[in-house]
N, CA, C and O atoms as a GROMACS GRO file, in nm:
protein
  176
    1MET      N    1   0.582   2.964  -5.678
    1MET     CA    2   0.649   2.936  -5.802
    1MET      C    3   0.660   3.066  -5.881
    1MET      O    4   0.569   3.149  -5.879
    2ASP      N    5   0.768   3.084  -5.948
    2ASP     CA    6   0.793   3.205  -6.024
    2ASP      C    7   0.703   3.210  -6.148
    2ASP      O    8   0.686   3.109  -6.217
    3PHE      N    9   0.647   3.326  -6.175
    3PHE     CA   10   0.559   3.339  -6.291
    3PHE      C   11   0.633   3.322  -6.422
    3PHE      O   12   0.572   3.282  -6.522
    4GLY      N   13   0.761   3.350  -6.425
    4GLY     CA   14   0.840   3.330  -6.545
    4GLY      C   15   0.845   3.183  -6.586
    4GLY      O   16   0.839   3.150  -6.704
    5ILE      N   17   0.856   3.096  -6.487
    5ILE     CA   18   0.858   2.952  -6.514
    5ILE      C   19   0.722   2.907  -6.567
    5ILE      O   20   0.714   2.830  -6.662
    6LEU      N   21   0.616   2.957  -6.506
    6LEU     CA   22   0.481   2.921  -6.551
    6LEU      C   23   0.455   2.970  -6.694
    6LEU      O   24   0.394   2.899  -6.774
    7LEU      N   25   0.501   3.091  -6.725
    7LEU     CA   26   0.484   3.142  -6.860
    7LEU      C   27   0.565   3.061  -6.961
    7LEU      O   28   0.518   3.037  -7.073
    8ALA      N   29   0.684   3.019  -6.923
    8ALA     CA   30   0.766   2.936  -7.012
    8ALA      C   31   0.699   2.802  -7.037
    8ALA      O   32   0.701   2.752  -7.150
    9LEU      N   33   0.641   2.742  -6.935
    9LEU     CA   34   0.570   2.616  -6.952
    9LEU      C   35   0.447   2.633  -7.040
    9LEU      O   36   0.414   2.545  -7.120
   10GLN      N   37   0.379   2.746  -7.026
   10GLN     CA   38   0.262   2.773  -7.109
   10GLN      C   39   0.302   2.790  -7.255
   10GLN      O   40   0.234   2.738  -7.344
   11GLU      N   41   0.411   2.860  -7.281
   11GLU     CA   42   0.459   2.875  -7.418
   11GLU      C   43   0.502   2.741  -7.477
   11GLU      O   44   0.478   2.715  -7.595
   12PHE      N   45   0.564   2.657  -7.396
   12PHE     CA   46   0.603   2.523  -7.442
   12PHE      C   47   0.480   2.441  -7.478
   12PHE      O   48   0.478   2.372  -7.580
   13ARG      N   49   0.378   2.450  -7.394
   13ARG     CA   50   0.253   2.376  -7.419
   13ARG      C   51   0.187   2.425  -7.547
   13ARG      O   52   0.140   2.344  -7.628
   14ASN      N   53   0.183   2.555  -7.567
   14ASN     CA   54   0.121   2.609  -7.688
   14ASN      C   55   0.203   2.576  -7.812
   14ASN      O   56   0.146   2.556  -7.919
   15GLY      N   57   0.334   2.569  -7.799
   15GLY     CA   58   0.419   2.539  -7.913
   15GLY      C   59   0.419   2.391  -7.950
   15GLY      O   60   0.447   2.357  -8.065
   16ALA      N   61   0.389   2.304  -7.855
   16ALA     CA   62   0.393   2.161  -7.881
   16ALA      C   63   0.275   2.114  -7.964
   16ALA      O   64   0.280   2.008  -8.026
   17GLY      N   65   0.170   2.191  -7.966
   17GLY     CA   66   0.056   2.158  -8.050
   17GLY      C   67  -0.038   2.056  -7.989
   17GLY      O   68  -0.040   2.036  -7.867
   18ALA      N   69  -0.116   1.994  -8.075
   18ALA     CA   70  -0.223   1.905  -8.031
   18ALA      C   71  -0.170   1.775  -7.973
   18ALA      O   72  -0.237   1.713  -7.890
   19PHE      N   73  -0.052   1.732  -8.015
   19PHE     CA   74   0.002   1.605  -7.965
   19PHE      C   75   0.018   1.609  -7.814
   19PHE      O   76  -0.024   1.517  -7.744
   20LEU      N   77   0.079   1.715  -7.764
   20LEU     CA   78   0.101   1.726  -7.620
   20LEU      C   79  -0.031   1.739  -7.546
   20LEU      O   80  -0.047   1.682  -7.438
   21ALA      N   81  -0.125   1.813  -7.601
   21ALA     CA   82  -0.255   1.830  -7.535
   21ALA      C   83  -0.328   1.696  -7.526
   21ALA      O   84  -0.388   1.664  -7.423
   22ASP      N   85  -0.324   1.618  -7.633
   22ASP     CA   86  -0.388   1.486  -7.630
   22ASP      C   87  -0.321   1.394  -7.529
   22ASP      O   88  -0.389   1.324  -7.454
   23PHE      N   89  -0.189   1.395  -7.527
   23PHE     CA   90  -0.115   1.311  -7.434
   23PHE      C   91  -0.147   1.349  -7.289
   23PHE      O   92  -0.171   1.261  -7.206
   24LEU      N   93  -0.148   1.477  -7.259
   24LEU     CA   94  -0.175   1.520  -7.122
   24LEU      C   95  -0.319   1.494  -7.082
   24LEU      O   96  -0.345   1.464  -6.966
   25SER      N   97  -0.413   1.505  -7.175
   25SER     CA   98  -0.552   1.474  -7.139
   25SER      C   99  -0.568   1.324  -7.110
   25SER      O  100  -0.647   1.287  -7.024
   26LYS      N  101  -0.495   1.239  -7.182
   26LYS     CA  102  -0.500   1.095  -7.153
   26LYS      C  103  -0.436   1.064  -7.019
   26LYS      O  104  -0.484   0.978  -6.946
   27MET      N  105  -0.328   1.133  -6.986
   27MET     CA  106  -0.264   1.113  -6.856
   27MET      C  107  -0.355   1.161  -6.744
   27MET      O  108  -0.357   1.101  -6.636
   28THR      N  109  -0.429   1.269  -6.766
   28THR     CA  110  -0.524   1.318  -6.667
   28THR      C  111  -0.636   1.217  -6.646
   28THR      O  112  -0.680   1.194  -6.533
   29PHE      N  113  -0.682   1.156  -6.756
   29PHE     CA  114  -0.786   1.055  -6.746
   29PHE      C  115  -0.739   0.937  -6.662
   29PHE      O  116  -0.816   0.881  -6.584
   30LEU      N  117  -0.612   0.897  -6.677
   30LEU     CA  118  -0.559   0.785  -6.599
   30LEU      C  119  -0.549   0.818  -6.451
   30LEU      O  120  -0.544   0.726  -6.369
   31GLY      N  121  -0.545   0.944  -6.417
   31GLY     CA  122  -0.534   0.984  -6.277
   31GLY      C  123  -0.667   0.995  -6.204
   31GLY      O  124  -0.668   1.019  -6.084
   32GLU      N  125  -0.778   0.979  -6.276
   32GLU     CA  126  -0.908   0.988  -6.211
   32GLU      C  127  -0.932   0.868  -6.121
   32GLU      O  128  -0.874   0.761  -6.142
   33LEU      N  129  -1.016   0.887  -6.023
   33LEU     CA  130  -1.038   0.784  -5.921
   33LEU      C  131  -1.096   0.656  -5.982
   33LEU      O  132  -1.047   0.547  -5.952
   34ASN      N  133  -1.197   0.668  -6.065
   34ASN     CA  134  -1.260   0.548  -6.122
   34ASN      C  135  -1.161   0.469  -6.206
   34ASN      O  136  -1.159   0.346  -6.201
   35THR      N  137  -1.080   0.538  -6.285
   35THR     CA  138  -0.981   0.471  -6.368
   35THR      C  139  -0.878   0.401  -6.282
   35THR      O  140  -0.838   0.288  -6.312
   36ALA      N  141  -0.834   0.465  -6.175
   36ALA     CA  142  -0.736   0.404  -6.086
   36ALA      C  143  -0.793   0.279  -6.021
   36ALA      O  144  -0.722   0.179  -6.005
   37ILE      N  145  -0.919   0.283  -5.982
   37ILE     CA  146  -0.982   0.166  -5.920
   37ILE      C  147  -0.989   0.051  -6.019
   37ILE      O  148  -0.962  -0.064  -5.982
   38VAL      N  149  -1.026   0.079  -6.143
   38VAL     CA  150  -1.035  -0.026  -6.244
   38VAL      C  151  -0.897  -0.085  -6.272
   38VAL      O  152  -0.884  -0.207  -6.283
   39ILE      N  153  -0.796  -0.001  -6.282
   39ILE     CA  154  -0.659  -0.051  -6.306
   39ILE      C  155  -0.613  -0.138  -6.191
   39ILE      O  156  -0.551  -0.242  -6.213
   40MET      N  157  -0.641  -0.096  -6.067
   40MET     CA  158  -0.601  -0.177  -5.952
   40MET      C  159  -0.678  -0.308  -5.948
   40MET      O  160  -0.621  -0.412  -5.912
   41ALA      N  161  -0.806  -0.306  -5.983
   41ALA     CA  162  -0.885  -0.430  -5.982
   41ALA      C  163  -0.836  -0.527  -6.088
   41ALA      O  164  -0.831  -0.647  -6.063
   42ILE      N  165  -0.799  -0.478  -6.205
   42ILE     CA  166  -0.747  -0.565  -6.311
   42ILE      C  167  -0.612  -0.622  -6.272
   42ILE      O  168  -0.585  -0.740  -6.296
   43SER      N  169  -0.527  -0.540  -6.212
   43SER     CA  170  -0.393  -0.587  -6.178
   43SER      C  171  -0.396  -0.684  -6.059
   43SER      O  172  -0.307  -0.768  -6.044
   44TYR      N  173  -0.500  -0.673  -5.975
   44TYR     CA  174  -0.512  -0.763  -5.860
   44TYR      C  175  -0.555  -0.899  -5.908
   44TYR      O  176  -0.571  -0.990  -5.827
   0.00000   0.00000   0.00000
């Protein structure tokens, strides 16, 4: 991947502020194994 793209994404992340960081941390939490297992168990 080109470093220019990565730097642009980093600048976008820094410019978006705390809202984007909170949103992405919640999305990361949903991707963890234990969370996925609980979601699948509830939906089953």
